[in-house]
N, C-alpha and C positions, 0 to 999 in steps of 0.2 A: 504494500500500500504506500503510495507516494503522498507526502504531506503537502506538496505544491509550494514549499517554501523556497526562498532564494538564498544563495550563499552570501553570507555577510550579515544581513539583518535577522536571520533565523526566524522567519515569520510563517513557517508552515503550521498547519492545523490538521488534526485528526478528529473526525466526528464519528462516534460509534454508538450504535443503539444497544447500550448495555442492558436496558430493561428487557428488550426483545431477546437478547442472548441468554440472559438469566432465566427468563420464562421458558425458552426453547430447551434449555438444559435441565429444566425441572427444579430450579432453585425455589424453595417455598417463599412466599411473601413474608416480609419481616425478618428474613435472615440477614445477618451482618456479613458483608462481603468486603474483603481487602483486595485492592487493585493497585497495580503498578505497571507502567509501560516500559518495555525495553525496545530501544530503537537504534538504528544504524545511522551514523553521521560520518561518512568517509573523510571529509576534510578535517575533522576534529582529531586531536592528538591520539586519543584512545579508540577512535572510530565507532564506538558504541557508548550508550549511556542509558540511564534509567530516569523516568519521570519521578516527580514527587509521588509518594504513596497517598492513596485515597481510601477512606472507609465509607461505605454507603450501606443503606438498608434496602434490600430488594423490594421493589414495589409489589 
């Protein structure tokens, strides 16, 4: 999945339907879910990185 960002300003965006994914995977409503994204960034020194972690409640 490409974020569509430009080199330099780092302005890419990912939009994911987390609620739909959780529902399709059978996660019950009200369940606490811990999420974190791992992404590739070839121009960066380490070439990969992690997003900030998020905790959500399944809808």
